C-alpha positions as a Markdown table, in Angstrom:
| # | Residue | x | y | z |
|---|---|---|---|---|
| 1 | Met | 14.9 | -69.5 | -104.6 |
| 2 | Tyr | 11.3 | -68.2 | -103.9 |
| 3 | Arg | 10.9 | -70.6 | -100.9 |
| 4 | Lys | 14.3 | -69.5 | -99.6 |
| 5 | His | 13.3 | -65.8 | -99.8 |
| 6 | Ile | 10.1 | -66.6 | -97.9 |
| 7 | Trp | 12.0 | -68.3 | -95.1 |
| 8 | Tyr | 14.4 | -65.3 | -94.9 |
| 9 | Asn | 11.4 | -62.9 | -94.6 |
| 10 | Leu | 9.7 | -65.0 | -91.9 |
| 11 | Phe | 13.0 | -65.2 | -89.9 |
| 12 | Gly | 13.4 | -61.4 | -90.2 |
| 13 | Ile | 9.8 | -60.8 | -88.9 |
| 14 | Ile | 10.4 | -63.1 | -85.9 |
| 15 | Met | 13.7 | -61.4 | -85.0 |
| 16 | Asn | 12.1 | -58.0 | -85.3 |
| 17 | Lys | 9.3 | -59.0 | -82.8 |
| 18 | Leu | 11.8 | -60.6 | -80.4 |
| 19 | Thr | 14.1 | -57.5 | -80.5 |
| 20 | His | 11.0 | -55.3 | -80.1 |
| 21 | Lys | 10.0 | -57.2 | -77.0 |
| 22 | Lys | 13.5 | -57.1 | -75.7 |
| 23 | Ser | 13.8 | -53.4 | -76.4 |
| 24 | Gln | 10.6 | -52.8 | -74.5 |
| 25 | Lys | 11.8 | -54.9 | -71.6 |
| 26 | Trp | 15.2 | -53.1 | -71.6 |
| 27 | Lys | 13.5 | -49.7 | -71.7 |
| 28 | Lys | 11.8 | -50.5 | -68.4 |
| 29 | Ile | 15.1 | -51.5 | -66.9 |
| 30 | Ile | 17.5 | -48.9 | -68.3 |
| 31 | Phe | 15.7 | -45.9 | -66.8 |
| 32 | Pro | 15.9 | -47.0 | -63.1 |
| 33 | Val | 19.5 | -48.3 | -63.7 |
| 34 | Cys | 20.5 | -44.9 | -65.0 |
| 35 | Val | 18.8 | -43.1 | -62.1 |
| 36 | Tyr | 20.6 | -45.4 | -59.7 |
| 37 | Val | 24.0 | -44.9 | -61.4 |
| 38 | Ile | 23.5 | -41.1 | -61.4 |
| 39 | Gly | 22.5 | -41.3 | -57.7 |
| 40 | Ile | 25.7 | -43.2 | -57.0 |
| 41 | Phe | 27.7 | -40.4 | -58.7 |
| 42 | Val | 25.8 | -37.7 | -56.9 |
| 43 | Phe | 26.3 | -39.5 | -53.6 |
| 44 | Thr | 30.0 | -40.0 | -54.2 |
| 45 | Gly | 30.5 | -36.3 | -55.2 |
| 46 | Val | 28.6 | -35.0 | -52.2 |
| 47 | Asn | 30.4 | -37.3 | -49.9 |
| 48 | Tyr | 33.7 | -36.3 | -51.5 |
| 49 | Glu | 33.1 | -32.6 | -51.0 |
| 50 | Arg | 31.8 | -33.2 | -47.5 |
| 51 | Thr | 34.8 | -35.3 | -46.6 |
| 52 | Lys | 37.1 | -32.7 | -48.2 |
| 53 | Ser | 35.6 | -29.9 | -46.2 |
| 54 | Asn | 35.7 | -31.8 | -42.9 |
| 55 | Leu | 39.3 | -32.9 | -43.7 |
| 56 | Leu | 40.5 | -29.4 | -44.5 |
| 57 | Ser | 38.8 | -28.1 | -41.3 |
| 58 | Gly | 40.6 | -30.8 | -39.2 |
| 59 | Ile | 43.9 | -30.2 | -41.0 |
| 60 | Asp | 43.7 | -26.4 | -40.6 |
| 61 | Arg | 43.0 | -26.9 | -36.9 |
| 62 | Asn | 46.0 | -29.3 | -36.5 |
| 63 | Leu | 48.2 | -26.8 | -38.4 |
| 64 | Phe | 47.1 | -24.0 | -36.2 |
| 65 | Ile | 47.8 | -25.9 | -33.0 |
| 66 | Ala | 51.2 | -27.1 | -34.3 |
| 67 | Ala | 52.2 | -23.5 | -35.4 |
| 68 | Gln | 51.3 | -22.2 | -32.0 |
| 69 | Cys | 53.7 | -24.6 | -30.4 |
| 70 | Ile | 56.7 | -23.2 | -32.4 |
| 71 | Lys | 57.0 | -20.0 | -30.2 |
| 72 | Asn | 57.5 | -22.2 | -27.2 |
| 73 | Thr | 60.0 | -24.5 | -28.9 |
| 74 | Leu | 62.5 | -21.7 | -30.1 |
| 75 | Pro | 64.3 | -19.4 | -27.7 |
| 76 | Ser | 62.0 | -16.6 | -26.4 |
| 77 | Asp | 64.4 | -13.9 | -27.7 |
| 78 | Phe | 65.2 | -15.5 | -31.0 |
| 79 | His | 63.2 | -13.2 | -33.1 |
| 80 | Asp | 64.4 | -10.2 | -31.2 |
| 81 | Arg | 67.9 | -11.2 | -32.4 |
| 82 | Ala | 67.1 | -12.5 | -35.9 |
| 83 | Leu | 67.2 | -9.1 | -37.6 |
| 84 | Asn | 69.4 | -9.8 | -40.6 |
| 85 | Phe | 71.5 | -12.4 | -42.4 |
| 86 | Asn | 74.4 | -12.3 | -39.9 |
| 87 | Ser | 72.4 | -12.2 | -36.7 |
| 88 | Ile | 72.3 | -16.0 | -36.1 |
| 89 | Asn | 75.2 | -18.4 | -36.4 |
| 90 | Lys | 75.1 | -21.9 | -38.0 |
| 91 | Thr | 75.3 | -23.7 | -34.6 |
| 92 | Glu | 72.1 | -22.0 | -33.3 |
| 93 | Asp | 70.5 | -22.5 | -36.8 |
| 94 | Trp | 71.1 | -26.3 | -36.6 |
| 95 | Lys | 69.8 | -26.4 | -33.1 |
| 96 | Asn | 66.6 | -24.7 | -34.2 |
| 97 | Ile | 66.3 | -27.1 | -37.1 |
| 98 | Lys | 66.6 | -30.1 | -34.9 |
| 99 | Ala | 64.0 | -28.7 | -32.4 |
| 100 | Leu | 61.4 | -28.0 | -35.1 |
| 101 | Ser | 62.0 | -31.4 | -36.8 |
| 102 | Lys | 61.4 | -33.1 | -33.4 |
| 103 | Leu | 58.2 | -31.1 | -32.9 |
| 104 | Ala | 57.1 | -31.9 | -36.5 |
| 105 | Tyr | 57.6 | -35.6 | -35.8 |
| 106 | Ile | 55.6 | -35.3 | -32.6 |
| 107 | Thr | 52.7 | -33.4 | -34.1 |
| 108 | Lys | 52.9 | -35.4 | -37.4 |
| 109 | Ile | 53.2 | -32.3 | -39.5 |
| 110 | Asn | 55.3 | -32.3 | -42.6 |
| 111 | Phe | 57.0 | -28.9 | -42.0 |
| 112 | Leu | 57.2 | -26.3 | -39.3 |
| 113 | Tyr | 58.9 | -22.9 | -40.0 |
| 114 | Thr | 59.2 | -19.3 | -39.0 |
| 115 | Ile | 59.4 | -16.3 | -41.4 |
| 116 | Val | 60.1 | -12.6 | -41.2 |
| 117 | Ile | 59.0 | -10.0 | -43.7 |
| 118 | Lys | 61.7 | -7.5 | -44.7 |
| 119 | Asn | 61.3 | -4.9 | -47.5 |
| 120 | Gly | 58.3 | -6.8 | -49.0 |
| 121 | Lys | 60.3 | -10.1 | -49.1 |
| 122 | Ala | 59.9 | -13.3 | -47.0 |
| 123 | Tyr | 62.8 | -15.0 | -45.3 |
| 124 | Phe | 63.0 | -18.3 | -43.4 |
| 125 | Thr | 64.5 | -17.9 | -40.0 |
| 126 | Ser | 64.1 | -21.5 | -39.0 |
| 127 | Cys | 62.5 | -24.7 | -40.6 |
| 128 | Ser | 62.1 | -28.4 | -39.8 |
| 129 | Thr | 63.7 | -30.9 | -42.2 |
| 130 | Thr | 63.4 | -34.5 | -43.2 |
| 131 | Ser | 65.8 | -37.4 | -43.5 |
| 132 | Asp | 65.7 | -37.2 | -47.3 |
| 133 | Glu | 66.6 | -33.5 | -47.2 |
| 134 | Leu | 69.5 | -34.2 | -44.9 |
| 135 | Lys | 70.8 | -36.9 | -47.3 |
| 136 | Asn | 70.5 | -34.6 | -50.3 |
| 137 | His | 71.8 | -31.5 | -48.3 |
| 138 | Asn | 68.6 | -29.8 | -49.3 |
| 139 | Glu | 67.5 | -28.5 | -45.9 |
| 140 | Val | 66.3 | -24.9 | -45.3 |
| 141 | His | 68.7 | -22.7 | -43.4 |
| 142 | Tyr | 68.5 | -19.4 | -41.7 |
| 143 | Trp | 67.6 | -16.3 | -43.9 |
| 144 | Leu | 66.8 | -18.3 | -47.0 |
| 145 | Glu | 64.5 | -16.2 | -49.2 |
| 146 | Tyr | 61.0 | -17.6 | -49.7 |
| 147 | Ala | 60.5 | -16.4 | -53.3 |
| 148 | Glu | 57.2 | -18.3 | -53.8 |
| 149 | Ala | 55.5 | -16.4 | -50.9 |
| 150 | Ser | 51.9 | -15.5 | -51.8 |
| 151 | Lys | 50.4 | -12.0 | -51.6 |
| 152 | Ala | 48.3 | -13.1 | -48.7 |
| 153 | Leu | 51.4 | -14.1 | -46.7 |
| 154 | Leu | 53.3 | -10.9 | -47.6 |
| 155 | Asn | 50.2 | -8.9 | -46.5 |
| 156 | Ile | 50.0 | -10.4 | -43.0 |
| 157 | Pro | 52.1 | -7.6 | -41.4 |
| 158 | Ile | 49.3 | -5.3 | -42.5 |
| 159 | Ser | 46.2 | -7.5 | -42.0 |
| 160 | Arg | 47.5 | -9.2 | -38.8 |
| 161 | Lys | 45.3 | -12.2 | -39.6 |
| 162 | Thr | 46.0 | -15.9 | -39.8 |
| 163 | Val | 46.2 | -17.2 | -43.4 |
| 164 | Tyr | 45.1 | -20.7 | -44.5 |
| 165 | Glu | 46.1 | -21.4 | -48.1 |
| 166 | Thr | 47.1 | -24.1 | -50.5 |
| 167 | Thr | 50.3 | -23.2 | -52.4 |
| 168 | Ser | 52.9 | -24.8 | -54.7 |
| 169 | Asn | 56.6 | -24.1 | -54.3 |
| 170 | Arg | 60.0 | -25.7 | -55.0 |
| 171 | Trp | 59.3 | -28.3 | -52.4 |
| 172 | Gly | 55.9 | -29.3 | -53.7 |
| 173 | Thr | 52.2 | -28.5 | -53.1 |
| 174 | Phe | 51.1 | -27.8 | -49.5 |
| 175 | Arg | 48.2 | -26.9 | -47.3 |
| 176 | Ser | 49.6 | -24.4 | -44.8 |
| 177 | Ala | 48.6 | -22.2 | -41.9 |
| 178 | Val | 50.6 | -19.0 | -41.2 |
| 179 | Ile | 50.0 | -17.1 | -37.9 |
| 180 | Pro | 51.4 | -13.6 | -37.0 |
| 181 | Ile | 53.3 | -13.5 | -33.7 |
| 182 | Ile | 54.8 | -10.5 | -31.8 |
| 183 | Ser | 58.1 | -11.0 | -30.1 |
| 184 | Gln | 59.1 | -9.6 | -26.6 |
| 185 | Thr | 60.5 | -6.4 | -28.1 |
| 186 | Gly | 57.6 | -5.9 | -30.5 |
| 187 | Asn | 59.0 | -7.5 | -33.6 |
| 188 | Leu | 56.5 | -9.2 | -36.0 |
| 189 | Tyr | 57.3 | -12.7 | -37.3 |
| 190 | Leu | 55.3 | -15.5 | -38.7 |
| 191 | Val | 55.0 | -19.1 | -37.6 |
| 192 | Gly | 53.7 | -21.7 | -40.0 |
| 193 | Ser | 53.0 | -25.3 | -40.5 |
| 194 | Cys | 52.1 | -27.3 | -43.6 |
| 195 | Tyr | 50.8 | -30.6 | -44.9 |
| 196 | Lys | 51.6 | -32.1 | -48.3 |
| 197 | Ile | 48.6 | -32.1 | -50.6 |
| 198 | Ser | 49.5 | -35.7 | -51.5 |
| 199 | Tyr | 48.7 | -36.7 | -48.0 |
| 200 | Ile | 45.3 | -35.0 | -48.2 |
| 201 | Thr | 44.7 | -36.4 | -51.7 |
| 202 | Leu | 45.5 | -39.9 | -50.4 |
| 203 | Ile | 42.9 | -39.5 | -47.7 |
| 204 | Leu | 40.3 | -38.2 | -50.1 |
| 205 | His | 41.0 | -41.1 | -52.5 |
| 206 | Lys | 40.4 | -43.5 | -49.7 |
| 207 | Glu | 37.1 | -41.8 | -49.0 |
| 208 | Val | 36.1 | -42.1 | -52.7 |
| 209 | Val | 37.0 | -45.8 | -52.6 |
| 210 | Ile | 35.0 | -46.3 | -49.5 |
| 211 | Ser | 32.0 | -44.4 | -51.1 |
| 212 | Val | 32.2 | -46.6 | -54.2 |
| 213 | Ile | 32.4 | -49.8 | -52.1 |
| 214 | Phe | 29.4 | -48.6 | -50.1 |
| 215 | Ala | 27.5 | -47.9 | -53.3 |
| 216 | Leu | 28.3 | -51.3 | -54.6 |
| 217 | Phe | 27.2 | -52.8 | -51.3 |
| 218 | Leu | 24.0 | -50.9 | -51.7 |
| 219 | Ser | 23.7 | -52.3 | -55.2 |
| 220 | Phe | 23.8 | -55.8 | -54.0 |
| 221 | Leu | 21.1 | -54.9 | -51.6 |
| 222 | Val | 19.0 | -53.0 | -54.1 |
| 223 | Ile | 19.2 | -55.3 | -57.1 |
| 224 | Pro | 17.3 | -58.1 | -55.5 |
| 225 | Phe | 14.7 | -55.7 | -54.2 |
| 226 | Ala | 14.5 | -54.1 | -57.7 |
| 227 | Tyr | 14.1 | -57.5 | -59.3 |
| 228 | Tyr | 11.4 | -58.3 | -56.8 |
| 229 | Met | 9.6 | -55.1 | -57.5 |
| 230 | Leu | 9.8 | -55.7 | -61.3 |
| 231 | Lys | 8.4 | -59.1 | -60.8 |
| 232 | Met | 5.6 | -57.8 | -58.6 |
| 233 | Gln | 4.9 | -55.1 | -61.2 |
| 234 | Lys | 4.7 | -57.8 | -63.9 |
| 235 | Asn | 2.4 | -60.0 | -61.8 |
| 236 | Tyr | 0.3 | -57.0 | -61.0 |
| 237 | Ser | 0.1 | -56.0 | -64.7 |
| 238 | Tyr | -0.9 | -59.6 | -65.5 |
| 239 | Phe | -3.5 | -59.5 | -62.7 |
| 240 | Leu | -5.0 | -56.2 | -64.0 |
| 241 | His | -5.0 | -57.5 | -67.6 |
| 242 | Thr | -6.8 | -60.6 | -66.4 |
| 243 | Lys | -9.3 | -58.6 | -64.5 |
| 244 | Val | -9.9 | -56.3 | -67.4 |
| 245 | Gln | -10.5 | -59.3 | -69.7 |
| 246 | Glu | -12.9 | -60.8 | -67.2 |
| 247 | Arg | -14.8 | -57.6 | -66.8 |
| 248 | Thr | -14.9 | -57.1 | -70.6 |
| 249 | Val | -16.4 | -60.6 | -71.0 |
| 250 | Gln | -18.9 | -59.8 | -68.2 |
| 251 | Leu | -19.9 | -56.5 | -69.7 |
| 252 | Ser | -20.3 | -58.2 | -73.1 |
| 253 | His | -22.6 | -60.8 | -71.5 |
| 254 | Glu | -24.6 | -58.0 | -69.7 |
| 255 | Ile | -24.9 | -56.0 | -72.9 |
| 256 | Ser | -26.1 | -59.1 | -74.7 |
| 257 | Glu | -28.6 | -59.9 | -72.0 |
| 258 | Arg | -29.9 | -56.3 | -72.0 |
| 259 | Lys | -30.2 | -56.4 | -75.8 |
| 260 | Arg | -32.1 | -59.6 | -75.5 |
| 261 | Ala | -34.4 | -58.2 | -72.8 |
| 262 | Gln | -34.9 | -55.1 | -74.9 |
| 263 | Glu | -35.8 | -57.2 | -77.9 |
| 264 | Gln | -38.3 | -59.2 | -75.8 |
| 265 | Leu | -39.8 | -56.0 | -74.4 |
| 266 | Thr | -40.2 | -54.7 | -77.9 |
| 267 | Glu | -41.8 | -57.9 | -79.0 |
| 268 | Ser | -44.1 | -57.8 | -75.9 |
| 269 | Leu | -45.1 | -54.2 | -76.6 |
| 270 | Ala | -45.8 | -55.1 | -80.3 |
| 271 | Lys | -47.9 | -58.0 | -79.2 |
| 272 | Ser | -49.7 | -55.9 | -76.6 |
| 273 | Glu | -50.5 | -53.3 | -79.3 |
| 274 | Glu | -51.7 | -56.0 | -81.6 |
| 275 | Leu | -54.0 | -57.5 | -78.9 |
| 276 | Ala | -55.2 | -54.0 | -78.0 |
| 277 | Glu | -56.1 | -53.4 | -81.7 |
| 278 | Lys | -57.8 | -56.8 | -81.8 |
| 279 | Ala | -59.7 | -55.9 | -78.6 |
| 280 | Gln | -60.8 | -52.6 | -80.1 |
| 281 | Glu | -61.9 | -54.3 | -83.2 |
| 282 | Ala | -63.8 | -56.9 | -81.2 |
| 283 | Asn | -65.5 | -54.1 | -79.1 |
| 284 | Lys | -66.3 | -52.3 | -82.3 |
| 285 | Ala | -67.8 | -55.5 | -83.8 |
| 286 | Lys | -69.7 | -56.1 | -80.6 |
| 287 | Ser | -71.1 | -52.6 | -80.6 |
| 288 | Glu | -72.0 | -52.9 | -84.3 |
| 289 | Phe | -73.7 | -56.2 | -83.6 |
| 290 | Leu | -75.6 | -54.9 | -80.6 |
| 291 | Ala | -76.7 | -51.8 | -82.6 |
| 292 | Thr | -77.8 | -54.0 | -85.5 |
| 293 | Met | -79.6 | -56.5 | -83.2 |
| 294 | Ser | -81.3 | -53.8 | -81.2 |
| 295 | His | -82.6 | -52.2 | -84.4 |
| 296 | Glu | -83.8 | -55.6 | -85.6 |
| 297 | Ile | -85.5 | -56.4 | -82.3 |
| 298 | Arg | -87.0 | -53.0 | -81.7 |
| 299 | Thr | -88.9 | -53.1 | -84.9 |
| 300 | Pro | -91.1 | -56.1 | -84.0 |
| 301 | Leu | -91.4 | -54.9 | -80.4 |
| 302 | Asn | -92.7 | -51.5 | -81.5 |
| 303 | Val | -95.1 | -53.4 | -83.8 |
| 304 | Ile | -96.3 | -55.5 | -80.9 |
| 305 | Ile | -96.7 | -52.4 | -78.6 |
| 306 | Gly | -98.5 | -50.5 | -81.4 |
| 307 | Met | -100.9 | -53.4 | -82.1 |
| 308 | Ser | -101.6 | -53.8 | -78.4 |
| 309 | Ala | -102.5 | -50.2 | -78.2 |
| 310 | Leu | -104.8 | -50.5 | -81.3 |
| 311 | Leu | -106.6 | -53.6 | -79.9 |
| 312 | Asn | -107.2 | -51.9 | -76.5 |
| 313 | Asn | -110.7 | -50.3 | -77.0 |
| 314 | Pro | -113.8 | -50.2 | -74.9 |
| 315 | Ala | -115.5 | -53.0 | -77.0 |
| 316 | Ile | -113.3 | -55.7 | -75.6 |
| 317 | Ser | -113.9 | -57.5 | -72.3 |
| 318 | Gln | -112.0 | -56.8 | -69.1 |
| 319 | Glu | -110.1 | -60.1 | -69.3 |
| 320 | Gln | -109.0 | -59.3 | -72.9 |
| 321 | Ala | -107.9 | -55.8 | -71.8 |
| 322 | Glu | -105.8 | -57.4 | -69.0 |
| 323 | Tyr | -104.2 | -59.7 | -71.5 |
| 324 | Leu | -103.4 | -56.8 | -73.9 |
| 325 | Gly | -102.0 | -54.9 | -70.9 |
| 326 | Thr | -99.8 | -57.8 | -70.1 |
| 327 | Ile | -98.6 | -58.1 | -73.7 |
| 328 | Lys | -97.9 | -54.4 | -73.9 |
| 329 | Gly | -96.1 | -54.4 | -70.5 |
| 330 | Ala | -93.9 | -57.4 | -71.4 |
| 331 | Ser | -93.0 | -55.7 | -74.7 |
| 332 | Glu | -92.1 | -52.5 | -73.1 |
| 333 | His | -90.1 | -54.4 | -70.5 |
| 334 | Leu | -88.2 | -56.2 | -73.2 |
| 335 | Leu | -87.6 | -52.9 | -75.0 |
| 336 | Asn | -86.2 | -51.5 | -71.7 |
| 337 | Ile | -83.8 | -54.4 | -71.4 |
| 338 | Ile | -82.5 | -53.8 | -75.0 |
| 339 | Asp | -82.0 | -50.1 | -74.1 |
| 340 | Asn | -80.1 | -51.1 | -71.0 |
| 341 | Ile | -77.9 | -53.4 | -73.0 |
| 342 | Leu | -77.2 | -50.6 | -75.4 |
| 343 | Asp | -76.3 | -48.3 | -72.5 |
| 344 | Phe | -73.8 | -50.9 | -71.1 |
| 345 | Ser | -72.2 | -51.2 | -74.6 |
| 346 | Gln | -71.9 | -47.4 | -74.7 |
| 347 | Ile | -70.4 | -47.4 | -71.2 |
| 348 | Glu | -67.7 | -49.9 | -72.4 |
| 349 | Ala | -67.0 | -47.8 | -75.4 |
| 350 | Asn | -66.8 | -44.6 | -73.3 |
| 351 | Lys | -69.6 | -43.0 | -75.3 |
| 352 | Val | -72.1 | -42.4 | -72.5 |
| 353 | Asn | -72.9 | -38.8 | -72.0 |
| 354 | Ile | -74.2 | -38.3 | -68.4 |
| 355 | Glu | -76.5 | -35.3 | -68.2 |
| 356 | Asn | -78.2 | -33.8 | -65.2 |
| 357 | Val | -81.9 | -33.0 | -65.9 |
| 358 | Lys | -84.9 | -32.1 | -63.9 |
| 359 | Phe | -87.6 | -34.8 | -63.8 |
| 360 | Asp | -90.6 | -35.9 | -61.8 |
| 361 | Ile | -89.7 | -38.5 | -59.2 |
| 362 | Asn | -93.4 | -39.5 | -58.6 |
| 363 | Glu | -93.8 | -40.3 | -62.3 |
| 364 | Leu | -90.6 | -42.4 | -62.3 |
| 365 | Val | -91.7 | -44.4 | -59.3 |
| 366 | Asn | -95.3 | -44.9 | -60.6 |
| 367 | Tyr | -94.0 | -46.0 | -63.9 |
| 368 | Ser | -91.7 | -48.6 | -62.3 |
| 369 | Val | -94.5 | -50.0 | -60.1 |
| 370 | Asn | -97.0 | -50.2 | -62.9 |
| 371 | Ser | -94.6 | -52.2 | -65.0 |
| 372 | Phe | -94.9 | -55.0 | -62.5 |
| 373 | Met | -98.5 | -54.5 | -61.6 |
| 374 | Asn | -100.0 | -57.2 | -64.0 |
| 375 | Leu | -97.3 | -59.7 | -63.0 |
| 376 | Ala | -98.0 | -59.1 | -59.3 |
| 377 | Lys | -101.7 | -59.4 | -59.8 |
| 378 | Tyr | -101.3 | -62.6 | -61.7 |
| 379 | Lys | -99.4 | -64.0 | -58.7 |
| 380 | Glu | -102.0 | -62.6 | -56.3 |
| 381 | Ile | -99.5 | -60.2 | -54.8 |
| 382 | Gly | -100.5 | -56.7 | -53.7 |
| 383 | Leu | -98.2 | -54.0 | -55.1 |
| 384 | Lys | -98.4 | -50.3 | -54.6 |
| 385 | Ser | -96.1 | -47.3 | -54.2 |
| 386 | Leu | -95.8 | -44.9 | -51.3 |
| 387 | Ile | -93.7 | -41.7 | -51.4 |
| 388 | Asn | -92.9 | -39.7 | -48.3 |
| 389 | Glu | -94.3 | -36.2 | -48.2 |
| 390 | Lys | -90.8 | -34.8 | -47.5 |
| 391 | Val | -89.5 | -36.1 | -50.9 |
| 392 | Pro | -89.7 | -33.2 | -53.4 |
| 393 | Lys | -91.7 | -33.8 | -56.6 |
| 394 | Phe | -89.0 | -32.6 | -59.0 |
| 395 | Ile | -85.3 | -33.4 | -58.6 |
| 396 | Thr | -82.2 | -32.8 | -60.7 |
| 397 | Gly | -80.0 | -35.7 | -61.7 |
| 398 | Val | -79.5 | -38.6 | -64.1 |
| 399 | Gln | -82.9 | -40.0 | -65.1 |
| 400 | Val | -82.5 | -43.7 | -65.3 |
| 401 | Ile | -85.7 | -45.7 | -65.7 |
| 402 | Cys | -85.3 | -48.9 | -63.8 |
| 403 | Asp | -88.2 | -51.3 | -64.2 |
| 404 | Lys | -86.9 | -53.4 | -61.3 |
| 405 | Tyr | -87.0 | -50.6 | -58.8 |
| 406 | Tyr | -90.1 | -50.7 | -56.6 |
| 407 | Leu | -91.1 | -49.8 | -53.0 |
| 408 | Ile | -93.2 | -52.2 | -50.9 |
| 409 | Cys | -95.3 | -50.6 | -48.2 |
């Protein structure tokens, strides 16, 4: 039972997903179909009203023309004589009925008639007939009262205007046109013509059928196009989805590469800082070593220079004095070298303070030349200094004692 319940649940989940996908698919189709169906109804309604308006305009025009022909069909003095019930005999009445029936057949109008208004009532003075009416003896004869006459028709003697109306009477529902006419002696009478509404309705129904057929024809043309558009939309959606996935993967790779580059840059900066610290430590150790070594070397050099000064007295020979001078000069030279090394170490450590002072240029030059005097004499080289008179004695600048600077004259 438990396994069966699991299978039922799994089947329900699958059906829900399928129906959900189908519902989503139908949602995309139902809306355009509804819009199209509504468009068909709107088109049919608009076409129906337009056709109805055009049809009524054409029918009213035909009715007007047919009614105008009546006055030329009947005798010209007929309505000068048709003044009451006894004015026209049956023979003349049948003659008028036949003439109007023939005119109705020619003009394809259902009925043609004439009316006079007496004491607010309408009376037929002549009217066309049909074969059915003749068989049933239901034709309209002279001076038959038109009890269903509308107010607009009864008001024509006052308004003197043509009336177009749709009315219902004992013979059916008609679209009619009624025109006021003045006889030769000035009597007012009405000529009218009418169509059965069933004829108009038949034509309108045909137009509706034609509109529906045209809409269906358009449907056969639109449905393949709509299917093609839906397919194109589906393909385009798939294309966009694919492009988005590709771009997402590309962006993920770019982000990973940037993270990797940032990590490498961070590691490089850390290594650079570590190397810089080690270099500073090495410079510091070098400076400390040089300071220690200079102190250790200066001590014996100062002793040598001091002992040379003590031994230099008038009791020694000239040769011994020269030797002592050489020892003293070499010691001072070595001491200057150590001072220069310390100066370079201070320059590397950015600890050199350059100060402009006033000093004697002659003393500086003489000191530099005398430092090499014994060596030059030993090599039998003449060495002396010569300073131009234009050179000032005292100058301001950085006093650097350079034991290798000398002028040869």
